[in-house]
Every structure is written in structure tokens, then in C-alpha cells.
PAZAPA-4460 file (N, C-alpha, C; in steps of 0.05 Angstrom, whole numbers, plus 32768, in hexadecimal, padded with zeros to 4 digits):
% residues 67
    n_x    n_y    n_z   ca_x   ca_y   ca_z    c_x    c_y    c_z   seq   type   mol
   7DEC   809A   808B   7DD8   809D   80A0   7DCF   8082   80AA     1      X     A
   7DCC   806E   8097   7DC4   8053   80A0   7DCB   8040   808A     2      X     A
   7DCA   8026   8091   7DCF   8010   807E   7DB9   7FFC   8081     3      X     A
   7DB0   7FF2   806A   7D9C   7FDD   806A   7DA3   7FC8   8056     4      X     A
   7D99   7FB0   8059   7D9D   7F9B   8045   7DA0   7F80   8053     5      X     A
   7DA8   7F6D   8043   7DAB   7F52   804C   7DC3   7F46   803F     6      X     A
   7DD4   7F39   804F   7DEC   7F2D   8043   7DFF   7F42   8038     7      X     A
   7E09   7F3E   8020   7E1B   7F51   8013   7E0C   7F67   8004     8      X     A
   7DF3   7F64   7FFF   7DE4   7F78   7FF0   7DDA   7F8D   8004     9      X     A
   7DE6   7FA5   8003   7DE1   7FBA   8017   7DDA   7FD4   8009    10      X     A
   7DCB   7FE4   8016   7DC6   8000   800E   7DCE   8012   8025    11      X     A
   7DDC   8027   801E   7DE5   803A   8032   7DD5   8054   802D    12      X     A
   7DC6   805C   8041   7DB7   8075   8040   7DCB   808C   8047    13      X     A
   7DCD   809F   8035   7DE0   80B5   8039   7DD3   80CD   8046    14      X     A
   7DE3   80DD   8054   7DD9   80F4   8061   7DE8   810D   8057    15      X     A
   7DDC   811C   8046   7DE7   8135   803E   7DF6   8135   8023    16      X     A
   7DFA   811F   8016   7E07   811E   7FFD   7DF7   810D   7FEA    17      X     A
   7DF1   8117   7FD2   7DE1   8108   7FBF   7DEE   80EE   7FB6    18      X     A
   7DDF   80D9   7FB4   7DEA   80BF   7FAC   7DF7   80C0   7F91    19      X     A
   7DED   80D0   7F7E   7DF9   80D2   7F64   7E15   80DC   7F65    20      X     A
   7E1A   80EF   7F77   7E35   80FA   7F7B   7E48   80E4   7F86    21      X     A
   7E3E   80D5   7F9A   7E4E   80C0   7FA6   7E54   80AA   7F91    22      X     A
   7E40   80A3   7F81   7E44   808F   7F6C   7E59   8097   7F58    23      X     A
   7E57   80B0   7F4F   7E6B   80BA   7F3C   7E87   80BB   7F47    24      X     A
   7E8A   80C5   7F5F   7EA5   80C6   7F6C   7EB0   80AA   7F71    25      X     A
   7E9F   8098   7F7B   7EA8   807D   7F80   7EB2   806F   7F67    26      X     A
   7EA3   8072   7F51   7EAB   8066   7F38   7EC5   8072   7F2E    27      X     A
   7EC9   808C   7F31   7EE2   8099   7F29   7EFA   808E   7F39    28      X     A
   7EF4   8083   7F51   7F0A   8077   7F61   7F0B   8059   7F5F    29      X     A
   7EFB   804D   7F4D   7EFD   8030   7F49   7EE9   801F   7F58    30      X     A
   7ED5   802B   7F64   7EC1   801C   7F73   7EA6   801F   7F66    31      X     A
   7E9A   8008   7F5F   7E7F   8009   7F52   7E6A   8006   7F67    32      X     A
   7E5A   801B   7F6A   7E42   801B   7F7A   7E2C   8028   7F69    33      X     A
   7E13   8024   7F70   7DFE   8032   7F61   7DEB   8041   7F74    34      X     A
   7DE0   8056   7F69   7DCE   8066   7F79   7DB2   805B   7F74    35      X     A
   7DA6   8051   7F89   7D8B   8045   7F87   7D75   8058   7F8D    36      X     A
   7D7B   806D   7F9C   7D69   8083   7FA1   7D7A   809C   7FA2    37      X     A
   7D6F   80B4   7FA2   7D7F   80CC   7FA3   7D91   80CE   7FBD    38      X     A
   7D8A   80BE   7FD1   7D99   80C0   7FEA   7DA5   80A5   7FF3    39      X     A
   7DA6   8091   7FE1   7DB1   8077   7FE9   7DC1   806A   7FD3    40      X     A
   7DD6   805C   7FDB   7DE7   804D   7FC8   7DE5   802F   7FCE    41      X     A
   7DE8   801F   7FBA   7DE8   8002   7FBE   7E04   7FF7   7FBC    42      X     A
   7E0B   7FE5   7FCE   7E24   7FD7   7FCE   7E1D   7FBA   7FC9    43      X     A
   7E29   7FAE   7FB4   7E23   7F92   7FAD   7E3C   7F84   7FA4    44      X     A
   7E4E   7F7E   7FB8   7E67   7F70   7FB1   7E61   7F53   7FAA    45      X     A
   7E74   7F47   7F9B   7E71   7F2A   7F94   7E74   7F19   7FAE    46      X     A
   7E6A   7F01   7FAC   7E6B   7EEF   7FC3   7E88   7EE8   7FCA    47      X     A
   7E9A   7EE9   7FB7   7EB6   7EE2   7FBC   7EC8   7EFA   7FC2    48      X     A
   7EBC   7F10   7FCC   7ECB   7F28   7FD2   7EDF   7F22   7FE9    49      X     A
   7EF7   7F2D   7FE6   7F0C   7F28   7FFA   7F0C   7F3F   800F    50      X     A
   7F19   7F39   8025   7F1C   7F4E   803A   7F2A   7F66   802F    51      X     A
   7F3E   7F62   801E   7F4D   7F78   8013   7F3B   7F8A   8001    52      X     A
   7F2A   7F7D   7FF1   7F18   7F8C   7FE0   7F03   7F9C   7FF0    53      X     A
   7EFA   7F90   8006   7EE8   7F9F   8018   7EF6   7FB7   8024    54      X     A
   7F0E   7FB3   802E   7F1E   7FC9   8039   7F22   7FDF   8025    55      X     A
   7F28   7FD8   800C   7F2C   7FEC   7FF7   7F12   7FFB   7FF1    56      X     A
   7EFC   7FEC   7FEF   7EE2   7FF9   7FEA   7EDA   800C   8001    57      X     A
   7EDF   8004   8019   7ED9   8016   8030   7EEB   802F   8030    58      X     A
   7F04   802B   8028   7F16   8042   8025   7F0C   8056   8010    59      X     A
   7F04   804B   7FFA   7EF9   805C   7FE5   7EE0   806B   7FEE    60      X     A
   7ECE   805C   7FFA   7EB5   8069   8004   7EBB   807E   8019    61      X     A
   7ECE   8078   802B   7ED5   808C   803F   7EE0   80A5   8032    62      X     A
   7EF1   80A2   801E   7EFC   80B9   8010   7EE6   80C9   8002    63      X     A
   7ED5   80BA   7FF4   7EBF   80C7   7FE4   7EAC   80D6   7FF7    64      X     A
   7EA5   80CA   800D   7E92   80D7   801F   7E9D   80EE   802F    65      X     A
   7EB8   80EF   8031   7EC4   8104   8041   7ECB   811D   8031    66      X     A
   7EC7   811C   8016   7ECD   8133   8005   7EB4   8142   7FFE    67      X     A
***
């Protein structure tokens, strides 16, 4: 639904899916995120994250959110 944050530390507000479910599914696919509220997840990649790692993370999130 929305994204907030500064720099690489971001929170994504979800619409219609509990953050605990997204966190569990993401972790099962190799992406570590945490649920900071019942409707938001936190993304906190390292400062040295590569473009390929970002692309992979987005692919995992896209898959998780579409199921």
C-alpha cells in the first residue's frame, strides 16, 4: 500500500495480507524481512548490497505477495 523510510531502511505497509505471513513466506524463500507491525514489514539490506541481490529480493517479494 505504501513505503516509508530513509536510505536503505524501509518499511512496506501491506494491504490485505498479514505481515507475519509475508515474513514467513519470504524467509522460506531465502529473504530475511521482519514484521514490525501486523500490517508492515521492514527491509534492511546491508550497505554493500548488489544490484543482483536487490533484483532477487524483489523477485521473492513479488512471488510472496502474489500468492
